[in-house]
C-alpha positions in Angstrom: -2.5 -4.4 -33.2 0.7 -4.4 -31.5 3.0 -7.4 -31.6 4.5 -8.4 -28.4 7.5 -10.6 -28.0 7.2 -13.1 -25.2 10.0 -12.5 -22.7 10.9 -13.3 -19.2 10.9 -10.4 -16.8 12.6 -10.1 -13.4 10.5 -9.7 -10.4 11.3 -6.0 -10.2 10.5 -5.5 -14.0 7.1 -7.3 -13.5 6.3 -5.1 -10.5 7.4 -1.9 -12.2 5.2 -2.7 -15.3 2.3 -3.7 -13.1 2.6 -0.7 -11.1 2.8 1.5 -14.2 -0.6 0.0 -15.4 -2.1 0.3 -12.1 -1.2 4.0 -11.8 -2.8 4.6 -15.2 -5.9 2.8 -14.0 -6.1 5.1 -10.8 -6.0 8.1 -13.1 -9.2 7.0 -14.7 -8.0 4.9 -17.7 -9.5 1.6 -18.5 -7.4 -1.5 -18.3 -7.4 -1.7 -22.2 -6.2 1.9 -22.4 -3.6 1.4 -19.7 -2.3 -1.8 -21.4 -2.2 0.0 -24.7 -0.2 3.0 -23.4 2.3 1.1 -21.4 2.9 -1.3 -24.4 5.1 -3.7 -22.5 2.7 -6.7 -22.0 -0.3 -8.1 -23.6 -3.6 -8.5 -21.8 -3.1 -12.3 -21.7 0.1 -11.8 -19.8 -1.6 -9.2 -17.5 -4.3 -11.8 -16.5 -1.8 -14.6 -16.2 0.2 -12.4 -13.7 -3.0 -11.6 -11.7 -3.7 -15.5 -11.4 0.0 -16.2 -10.6 1.0 -13.4 -8.2 -1.4 -12.8 -5.4 0.0 -9.3 -4.6 -0.9 -8.2 -8.0 -4.5 -9.2 -7.6 -4.6 -6.9 -4.5 -2.8 -4.1 -6.2 -5.1 -4.3 -9.1 -8.1 -4.4 -6.8 -6.9 -1.4 -5.1 -6.3 0.4 -8.3 -9.9 -0.2 -9.6 -11.3 0.9 -6.2 -9.3 4.2 -6.3 -10.3 4.7 -10.0 -14.0 4.4 -9.0 -13.6 6.8 -6.2 -11.8 9.3 -8.6 -14.5 9.0 -11.1 -17.2 9.4 -8.4 -15.5 12.6 -7.2 -15.3 13.9 -10.8 -19.1 13.2 -11.3 -19.8 15.2 -8.1 -17.7 18.1 -9.3 -19.6 18.1 -12.6 -23.0 17.8 -10.9 -22.2 20.7 -8.4 -21.0 23.2 -11.1 -23.2 26.1 -11.5 -24.6 26.7 -14.9 -23.7 29.9 -16.6 -26.7 32.1 -16.9 
């Protein structure tokens, strides 16, 4: 498990980190995977930020909606593929 050092982030740093996580989610990653790949904050901090900063809640909700759409489109592509015969 990765050890995180508690640190104070500037508003811009928080936004950059949060945006990076949300971009990973939009690309189809789970929150757990996105947090693991970004390696800048722990899940506890992520959820603290969601509670503390309303705009992050909106951004996260949008990211999960876009991920769902992306995954749905991917499933449609798979379902519409013609099997090789």
